[in-house]
C-alpha positions, 0 to 999 in steps of 0.5 A: 256111735262114737265122737272123737275130740282133740283136747289141749291140757286145761280143757274138759269135756262133760257128759250128763246122763239122763238123771243129771249125773255129771262127769267131767273129763279134763287133759292135764298133760299131754306128752309129744316127742316119743312120749306119746301120752295124754293124762287125764282128770275124771271127776264124778259122783260116787255112785258112778263107776269108772273103770280103765279099758283094759280091766273092763275088758279082762272082767267081761271075758269070763 
């Protein structure tokens, strides 16, 4: 299952697991006009591991 959201800079999304651990994701910058990218700030407990998709994909290909 997936969720697609549109967010503007300054808006946040909170993910909370069954143990009450929370991940806060905030859009901090979005470029338009040929500089098409979004910057995110991710705040999470140190017990949670945050891994970029391309690194996670490479580590699972072994």
